MDTraj code that builds the backbone (N, CA, C; nanometers):
import mdtraj as md
import numpy as np

residues = "MET ASN ILE LYS SER VAL SER SER PRO ILE GLY SER PHE ASP ALA ALA TYR ASN GLN LEU GLY LEU HIS LYS LEU SER PHE ILE GLY GLN SER GLN SER LYS TYR PRO LYS ASP GLN ARG LEU GLN ILE SER ILE ASP ASN PHE PHE SER GLU LYS GLY LEU GLN PHE VAL PRO THR MET ASP LEU GLN GLY THR GLU PHE GLN LEU LEU VAL TRP ASN ALA LEU CYS SER ILE PRO ARG GLY SER THR ALA SER TYR GLN SER ILE ALA GLU GLN ILE GLY SER PRO ASN ALA SER ARG ALA VAL GLY THR ALA CYS LYS LEU ASN PRO ILE PRO LEU PHE ILE PRO CYS HIS ARG VAL VAL LYS GLN ASP HIS SER ILE GLY GLN PHE ALA LEU GLY THR LYS ASN LYS LYS PHE LEU LEU GLU MET GLU SER LEU".split()
xyz = np.array([
    [0.7709, -3.2104, 0.4746],
    [0.8616, -3.1431, 0.3825],
    [0.7922, -3.1352, 0.2464],
    [0.7902, -3.0173, 0.1904],
    [0.7314, -2.9919, 0.0591],
    [0.8461, -2.9720, -0.0405],
    [0.8469, -3.0465, -0.1492],
    [0.9563, -3.0383, -0.2463],
    [0.9010, -2.9975, -0.3819],
    [0.9671, -2.8988, -0.4406],
    [0.9319, -2.8516, -0.5750],
    [1.0606, -2.8379, -0.6547],
    [1.0476, -2.8112, -0.7834],
    [1.1664, -2.8059, -0.8680],
    [1.1799, -2.6727, -0.9399],
    [1.3037, -2.6412, -0.9777],
    [1.3351, -2.5268, -1.0625],
    [1.4442, -2.5709, -1.1600],
    [1.4537, -2.4991, -1.2709],
    [1.5588, -2.5296, -1.3670],
    [1.6435, -2.4053, -1.3889],
    [1.7647, -2.4276, -1.4373],
    [1.8579, -2.3177, -1.4604],
    [1.9500, -2.3551, -1.5757],
    [2.0288, -2.2601, -1.6237],
    [2.1249, -2.2916, -1.7294],
    [2.2306, -2.3954, -1.6895],
    [2.2544, -2.4134, -1.5602],
    [2.3539, -2.5123, -1.5186],
    [2.2910, -2.6467, -1.4835],
    [2.1595, -2.6527, -1.4770],
    [2.0907, -2.7764, -1.4433],
    [1.9707, -2.7520, -1.3544],
    [1.9105, -2.8602, -1.3093],
    [1.7897, -2.8532, -1.2276],
    [1.8223, -2.8634, -1.0797],
    [1.7290, -2.8115, -1.0000],
    [1.7394, -2.8153, -0.8545],
    [1.6058, -2.8609, -0.7972],
    [1.6113, -2.9321, -0.6860],
    [1.4918, -2.9599, -0.6067],
    [1.4974, -2.8699, -0.4842],
    [1.3891, -2.7968, -0.4602],
    [1.3792, -2.7038, -0.3484],
    [1.2933, -2.7671, -0.2397],
    [1.3537, -2.7913, -0.1244],
    [1.2821, -2.8531, -0.0129],
    [1.2447, -2.7458, 0.0886],
    [1.1174, -2.7390, 0.1191],
    [1.0643, -2.6420, 0.2148],
    [1.0134, -2.7146, 0.3385],
    [1.0349, -2.6538, 0.4534],
    [0.9655, -2.6970, 0.5738],
    [0.8735, -2.5817, 0.6150],
    [0.8143, -2.5882, 0.7301],
    [0.7187, -2.4854, 0.7701],
    [0.7835, -2.3482, 0.7910],
    [0.9155, -2.3415, 0.8045],
    [0.9845, -2.2142, 0.8267],
    [1.0382, -2.1508, 0.6989],
    [1.0477, -2.2279, 0.5916],
    [1.0977, -2.1706, 0.4664],
    [1.1792, -2.2699, 0.3855],
    [1.2546, -2.2150, 0.2897],
    [1.3412, -2.2976, 0.2048],
    [1.4508, -2.3571, 0.2917],
    [1.4578, -2.4878, 0.2930],
    [1.5505, -2.5593, 0.3804],
    [1.6730, -2.6104, 0.3040],
    [1.6511, -2.6480, 0.1784],
    [1.7612, -2.7036, 0.0995],
    [1.7313, -2.6870, -0.0488],
    [1.8339, -2.6499, -0.1232],
    [1.8260, -2.6415, -0.2680],
    [1.9262, -2.7435, -0.3217],
    [1.8762, -2.8586, -0.3630],
    [1.9616, -2.9702, -0.4042],
    [1.9817, -2.9694, -0.5544],
    [2.1076, -2.9685, -0.5964],
    [2.1428, -2.9711, -0.7374],
    [2.1270, -3.1124, -0.7901],
    [2.0461, -3.1286, -0.8939],
    [2.0294, -3.2610, -0.9534],
    [2.0859, -3.2662, -1.0949],
    [2.1468, -3.1563, -1.1379],
    [2.2157, -3.1538, -1.2663],
    [2.1208, -3.1596, -1.3837],
    [2.1578, -3.2385, -1.4823],
    [2.0799, -3.2463, -1.6057],
    [1.9618, -3.3428, -1.5938],
    [1.9491, -3.4072, -1.4801],
    [1.8354, -3.4974, -1.4585],
    [1.7054, -3.4180, -1.4515],
    [1.5979, -3.4814, -1.4841],
    [1.4663, -3.4194, -1.4760],
    [1.4092, -3.4468, -1.3375],
    [1.3596, -3.3428, -1.2714],
    [1.3010, -3.3605, -1.1394],
    [1.1650, -3.4282, -1.1497],
    [1.1321, -3.5042, -1.0484],
    [1.0001, -3.5681, -1.0435],
    [0.8983, -3.4805, -0.9712],
    [0.9430, -3.3644, -0.9222],
    [0.8559, -3.2765, -0.8446],
    [0.7978, -3.1649, -0.9311],
    [0.6824, -3.1092, -0.8895],
    [0.6222, -3.0000, -0.9665],
    [0.7083, -2.8740, -0.9617],
    [0.6908, -2.7895, -1.0620],
    [0.7654, -2.6629, -1.0720],
    [0.7257, -2.5682, -0.9588],
    [0.8245, -2.4987, -0.9059],
    [0.8021, -2.3918, -0.8086],
    [0.8039, -2.2607, -0.8875],
    [0.6874, -2.2130, -0.9262],
    [0.6787, -2.0974, -1.0160],
    [0.7424, -1.9721, -0.9562],
    [0.7187, -1.9452, -0.8288],
    [0.7734, -1.8240, -0.7663],
    [0.9257, -1.8308, -0.7568],
    [0.9772, -1.9439, -0.7130],
    [1.1220, -1.9594, -0.7032],
    [1.1853, -1.9594, -0.8418],
    [1.1159, -2.0131, -0.9417],
    [1.1679, -2.0145, -1.0782],
    [1.1921, -1.8729, -1.1292],
    [1.1032, -1.7802, -1.0969],
    [1.1218, -1.6401, -1.1372],
    [1.2501, -1.5852, -1.0762],
    [1.2726, -1.6161, -0.9494],
    [1.3942, -1.5700, -0.8828],
    [1.5188, -1.6305, -0.9454],
    [1.5139, -1.7592, -0.9781],
    [1.6271, -1.8264, -1.0424],
    [1.6515, -1.7662, -1.1807],
    [1.5444, -1.7418, -1.2564],
    [1.5591, -1.6799, -1.3886],
    [1.6243, -1.5423, -1.3777],
    [1.5844, -1.4641, -1.2781],
    [1.6455, -1.3324, -1.2565],
    [1.7921, -1.3453, -1.2193],
    [1.8234, -1.4431, -1.1340],
    [1.9619, -1.4656, -1.0931],
    [2.0510, -1.4882, -1.2151],
    [2.0003, -1.5634, -1.3118],
    [2.0786, -1.5949, -1.4307],
    [2.0655, -1.4896, -1.5409],
    [2.0025, -1.3779, -1.5106],
    [1.9926, -1.2678, -1.6065],
    [2.0707, -1.1485, -1.5526],
    [2.0721, -1.0426, -1.6288],
    [2.1415, -0.9213, -1.5843],
    [2.0714, -0.8577, -1.4643],
    [1.9471, -0.8956, -1.4370],
    [1.8737, -0.8407, -1.3222],
    [1.9365, -0.8841, -1.1906],
    [1.9868, -1.0046, -1.1869],
    [2.0423, -1.0581, -1.0634],
    [1.9329, -1.0982, -0.9665],
    [1.9742, -1.1423, -0.8518],
    [1.8817, -1.1910, -0.7507],
    [1.7986, -1.0752, -0.6971],
    [1.6674, -1.0831, -0.7132],
    [1.5784, -0.9768, -0.6663],
    [1.4877, -1.0240, -0.5541],
    [1.4619, -1.1515, -0.5465],
    [1.3756, -1.2080, -0.4434],
    [1.4506, -1.3224, -0.3773],
    [1.4648, -1.3130, -0.2477],
    [1.5263, -1.4211, -0.1712],
    [1.4163, -1.4807, -0.0846],
    [1.3888, -1.6080, -0.1022],
    [1.2824, -1.6690, -0.0216],
    [1.3221, -1.6746, 0.1257],
    [1.2243, -1.6869, 0.2107],
    [1.2521, -1.7102, 0.3520],
    [1.3257, -1.8430, 0.3610],
    [1.4381, -1.8409, 0.4311],
    [1.5204, -1.9614, 0.4390],
    [1.5255, -2.0117, 0.5830],
    [1.5263, -2.1397, 0.5989],
    [1.5452, -2.2032, 0.7286],
    [1.6813, -2.2712, 0.7261],
    [1.7837, -2.1935, 0.7622],
    [1.9205, -2.2466, 0.7604],
    [1.9499, -2.3207, 0.8893],
    [1.9992, -2.4412, 0.8755],
    [2.0375, -2.5203, 0.9906],
    [2.1817, -2.5632, 0.9738],
    [2.2644, -2.5214, 1.0664],
    [2.4059, -2.5553, 1.0644],
    [2.4671, -2.5182, 1.1974],
    [2.5970, -2.5377, 1.2072],
    [2.6668, -2.4980, 1.3291],
    [2.6740, -2.3458, 1.3348],
    [2.7091, -2.2938, 1.4495],
    [2.7251, -2.1487, 1.4643],
    [2.8290, -2.0966, 1.3650],
    [2.9380, -2.1708, 1.3470],
    [3.0421, -2.1315, 1.2527],
    [2.9873, -2.1294, 1.1097],
    [2.9167, -2.2349, 1.0702],
    [2.8611, -2.2406, 0.9354],
    [2.7661, -2.1233, 0.9102],
    [2.6822, -2.0926, 1.0065],
    [2.5879, -1.9814, 0.9915],
    [2.6624, -1.8486, 0.9750],
    [2.7724, -1.8309, 1.0481],
    [2.8537, -1.7099, 1.0322],
    [2.9111, -1.7019, 0.8906],
    [2.9622, -1.8138, 0.8423],
    [3.0195, -1.8174, 0.7067],
    [2.9112, -1.7883, 0.6042],
    [2.7992, -1.8575, 0.6128],
    [2.6935, -1.8398, 0.5134],
    [2.6422, -1.6963, 0.5120],
    [2.6322, -1.6349, 0.6289],
    [2.5911, -1.4950, 0.6362],
    [2.6946, -1.4050, 0.5681],
    [2.8227, -1.4324, 0.5916],
    [2.9295, -1.3532, 0.5291],
    [2.9274, -1.3685, 0.3770],
    [2.8970, -1.4871, 0.3273],
    [2.8919, -1.5094, 0.1827],
    [2.7861, -1.4208, 0.1174],
    [2.6775, -1.3986, 0.1887],
    [2.5688, -1.3158, 0.1345],
    [2.6089, -1.1692, 0.1196],
    [2.7199, -1.1304, 0.1808],
    [2.7649, -0.9906, 0.1698],
    [2.8597, -0.9693, 0.0512],
    [2.8961, -1.0767, -0.0194],
    [2.9836, -1.0638, -0.1363],
    [2.8983, -1.0170, -0.2536],
    [2.9249, -0.8979, -0.3073],
    [2.8417, -0.8470, -0.4162],
    [2.8541, -0.9306, -0.5441],
    [2.7478, -0.9315, -0.6200],
    [2.7466, -0.9964, -0.7509],
    [2.8598, -0.9379, -0.8353],
    [2.9324, -1.0231, -0.9042],
    [3.0439, -0.9782, -0.9870],
    [3.1742, -0.9641, -0.9104],
    [3.1721, -0.9915, -0.7800],
    [3.2918, -0.9829, -0.6956],
    [3.3226, -1.1210, -0.6391],
    [3.4432, -1.1334, -0.5886],
    [3.4820, -1.2560, -0.5192],
    [3.5491, -1.2191, -0.3876],
    [3.5603, -1.3162, -0.3016],
    [3.6336, -1.3035, -0.1757],
    [3.7107, -1.4332, -0.1571],
    [3.8195, -1.4261, -0.0855],
    [3.8976, -1.5476, -0.0612],
    [3.8464, -1.6188, 0.0642],
    [3.8771, -1.7477, 0.0708],
    [3.8431, -1.8236, 0.1904],
    [3.9058, -1.7561, 0.3124],
    [4.0296, -1.7081, 0.2958],
    [4.1004, -1.6414, 0.4046],
    [4.0292, -1.5126, 0.4471],
    [3.9848, -1.4321, 0.3496],
    [3.9197, -1.3055, 0.3859],
    [3.7861, -1.3300, 0.4562],
    [3.7164, -1.4359, 0.4180],
    [3.5913, -1.4701, 0.4875],
    [3.6232, -1.5127, 0.6307],
    [3.7278, -1.5935, 0.6480],
    [3.7686, -1.6360, 0.7822],
    [3.8006, -1.5145, 0.8689],
    [3.8733, -1.4191, 0.8123],
    [3.9063, -1.2977, 0.8871],
    [3.7807, -1.2160, 0.9172],
    [3.6915, -1.2062, 0.8215],
    [3.5681, -1.1285, 0.8380],
    [3.4830, -1.1797, 0.9536],
    [3.4816, -1.3117, 0.9734],
    [3.3991, -1.3678, 1.0805],
    [3.4767, -1.3849, 1.2116],
    [3.5992, -1.3331, 1.2154],
    [3.6761, -1.3365, 1.3390],
    [3.7498, -1.4651, 1.3654],
    [3.7735, -1.5450, 1.2639],
    [3.8465, -1.6717, 1.2774],
    [3.9561, -1.6769, 1.1719],
    [4.0606, -1.5939, 1.1845],
    [4.1597, -1.5800, 1.0787],
    [4.2369, -1.7063, 1.0425],
    [4.2365, -1.8064, 1.1279],
    [4.3085, -1.9305, 1.0987],
    [4.2166, -2.0410, 1.0472],
    [4.0956, -2.0046, 1.0069],
    [3.9960, -2.1055, 0.9730],
    [3.9586, -2.1068, 0.8249],
    [4.0528, -2.0754, 0.7365],
    [4.0171, -2.0706, 0.5946],
    [3.9741, -2.2074, 0.5418],
    [4.0338, -2.3147, 0.5898],
    [3.9915, -2.4483, 0.5456],
    [3.8510, -2.4798, 0.5950],
    [3.8213, -2.4382, 0.7173],
    [3.6863, -2.4595, 0.7713],
    [3.5838, -2.3764, 0.6939],
    [3.6236, -2.2599, 0.6459],
    [3.5358, -2.1797, 0.5605],
    [3.5060, -2.2586, 0.4327],
    [3.6075, -2.3217, 0.3754],
    [3.5874, -2.4039, 0.2562],
    [3.4908, -2.5178, 0.2824],
    [3.5013, -2.5793, 0.3969],
    [3.4094, -2.6874, 0.4328],
    [3.2676, -2.6345, 0.4475],
    [3.2524, -2.5175, 0.5102],
    [3.1192, -2.4578, 0.5243],
    [3.0605, -2.4250, 0.3869],
    [3.1451, -2.3788, 0.2953],
    [3.0983, -2.3522, 0.1585],
    [3.0498, -2.4810, 0.0936],
    [3.1255, -2.5878, 0.1114],
    [3.0897, -2.7173, 0.0535],
    [2.9560, -2.7672, 0.1077],
    [2.9263, -2.7355, 0.2334],
    [2.8039, -2.7825, 0.2985],
    [2.6883, -2.6830, 0.2869],
    [2.7062, -2.5776, 0.2104],
    [2.6031, -2.4763, 0.1893],
    [2.4745, -2.5440, 0.1409],
    [2.3650, -2.5330, 0.2184],
    [2.2424, -2.6027, 0.1795],
    [2.1614, -2.5315, 0.0712],
    [2.1920, -2.4045, 0.0457],
    [2.1113, -2.3272, -0.0487],
    [2.2026, -2.2494, -0.1437],
    [2.2702, -2.3233, -0.2357],
    [2.3582, -2.2540, -0.3303],
    [2.2788, -2.1563, -0.4169],
    [2.3492, -2.0626, -0.4742],
    [2.2983, -1.9509, -0.5525],
    [2.2458, -1.8420, -0.4590],
    [2.1517, -1.8743, -0.3709],
    [2.1008, -1.7746, -0.2768],
    [2.2043, -1.7418, -0.1703],
    [2.2830, -1.8403, -0.1324],
    [2.4017, -1.8197, -0.0488],
    [2.5184, -1.8436, -0.1444],
    [2.5790, -1.7350, -0.1948],
    [2.6691, -1.7450, -0.3109],
    [2.8103, -1.7958, -0.2797],
    [2.8203, -1.9235, -0.2455],
    [2.9508, -1.9823, -0.2163],
    [3.0397, -1.9871, -0.3403],
    [2.9800, -1.9768, -0.4582],
    [3.0607, -1.9775, -0.5808],
    [3.1481, -1.8528, -0.5916],
    [3.1216, -1.7508, -0.5122],
    [3.1997, -1.6268, -0.5157],
    [3.3250, -1.6329, -0.4290],
    [3.3495, -1.7467, -0.3658],
    [3.4675, -1.7625, -0.2811],
    [3.5751, -1.8358, -0.3609],
    [3.6932, -1.7761, -0.3648],
    [3.8058, -1.8296, -0.4415],
    [3.9277, -1.8421, -0.3506],
    [4.0297, -1.9041, -0.4028],
    [4.1543, -1.9179, -0.3262],
    [4.2250, -1.7832, -0.3125],
    [4.3157, -1.7750, -0.2181],
    [4.3922, -1.6526, -0.1922],
    [4.4660, -1.6037, -0.3170],
    [4.5125, -1.6990, -0.4003],
    [4.5853, -1.6619, -0.5226],
    [4.4904, -1.6317, -0.6396],
    [4.3605, -1.6236, -0.6103],
    [4.2536, -1.5922, -0.7064],
    [4.2209, -1.7072, -0.8014],
    [4.2816, -1.8254, -0.7812],
    [4.2396, -1.9395, -0.8613],
    [4.1011, -1.9825, -0.8134],
    [4.0307, -2.0522, -0.8974],
    [3.8876, -2.0759, -0.8771],
    [3.8549, -2.1637, -0.7562],
    [3.9360, -2.2614, -0.7266],
    [3.9078, -2.3506, -0.6142],
    [3.7984, -2.4508, -0.6467],
    [3.7527, -2.5198, -0.5462],
    [3.6516, -2.6250, -0.5615],
    [3.5110, -2.5666, -0.5556],
    [3.4117, -2.6491, -0.5918],
    [3.2721, -2.6080, -0.5857],
    [3.1859, -2.7329, -0.5801],
    [3.0925, -2.7362, -0.4874],
    [3.0073, -2.8539, -0.4695],
    [2.9263, -2.8875, -0.5950],
    [2.8962, -2.7872, -0.6780],
    [2.8185, -2.8103, -0.7999],
    [2.9086, -2.8319, -0.9216],
    [3.0394, -2.8433, -0.8983],
    [3.1358, -2.8667, -1.0057],
    [3.2095, -2.7397, -1.0455],
    [3.3376, -2.7534, -1.0715],
    [3.4187, -2.6354, -1.1058],
    [3.3748, -2.5731, -1.2386],
    [3.3250, -2.6526, -1.3316],
    [3.2739, -2.5981, -1.4575],
    [3.1579, -2.5012, -1.4296],
    [3.0687, -2.5395, -1.3391],
    [2.9557, -2.4525, -1.3044],
    [3.0010, -2.3287, -1.2267],
    [3.1027, -2.3450, -1.1420],
    [3.1551, -2.2296, -1.0690],
    [3.2123, -2.1280, -1.1676],
    [3.2891, -2.1752, -1.2620],
    [3.3464, -2.0873, -1.3618],
    [3.2355, -2.0167, -1.4421],
    [3.1338, -2.0930, -1.4815],
    [3.0215, -2.0353, -1.5545],
    [2.9545, -1.9245, -1.4729],
    [2.9272, -1.9521, -1.3443],
    [2.8603, -1.8533, -1.2594],
    [2.9431, -1.7271, -1.2421],
    [3.0732, -1.7432, -1.2186],
    [3.1605, -1.6271, -1.2005],
    [3.1690, -1.5438, -1.3291],
    [3.1794, -1.6107, -1.4423],
    [3.1840, -1.5380, -1.5707],
    [3.0516, -1.4680, -1.5986],
    [2.9408, -1.5349, -1.5703],
    [2.8084, -1.4767, -1.5918],
    [2.7901, -1.3514, -1.5072],
    [2.8322, -1.3587, -1.3828],
    [2.8128, -1.2448, -1.2922],
    [2.9071, -1.1290, -1.3218],
    [3.0175, -1.1556, -1.3874],
    [3.1138, -1.0473, -1.4134],
    [3.0789, -0.9650, -1.5368],
    [2.9763, -1.0040, -1.6110],
    [2.9356, -0.9294, -1.7317],
    [2.8677, -0.7996, -1.6954],
])
top = md.Topology()
chain = top.add_chain()
for i, resn in enumerate(residues, 1):
    res = top.add_residue(resn, chain, resSeq=i)
    for name in ("N", "CA", "C"):
        top.add_atom(name, md.element.get_by_symbol(name[0]), res)
traj = md.Trajectory(xyz[None], top)
């Protein structure tokens, strides 16, 4: 496993790669990473946090259950500046009674930002939970809506 770091306005991340691609993007917050900078991924992160948006998505090696993979794929179809509800994602993947399981899959998302789980909100449009903290979810949603 090869680990490198990137920084962002919400904090730092450690990017873990295996031979197939980016395997995990771990949020370490305001802590300083002990790993060297990933220059290529840093450019993508910088673009994500700018008006350019995500322009380069690294090859990813996603490992999860069949359900999780369906959810994560559906999350990637939510356009920047838009949101979808846990319920609508459940319906989109053919499991209309699985909105709570969609929330769990979002929580277990191994590659946040590139798999935009922050774009999923409650049915009543309230922000809901976020593995990287609700303050960061709010920041990301506001940033993308500009």
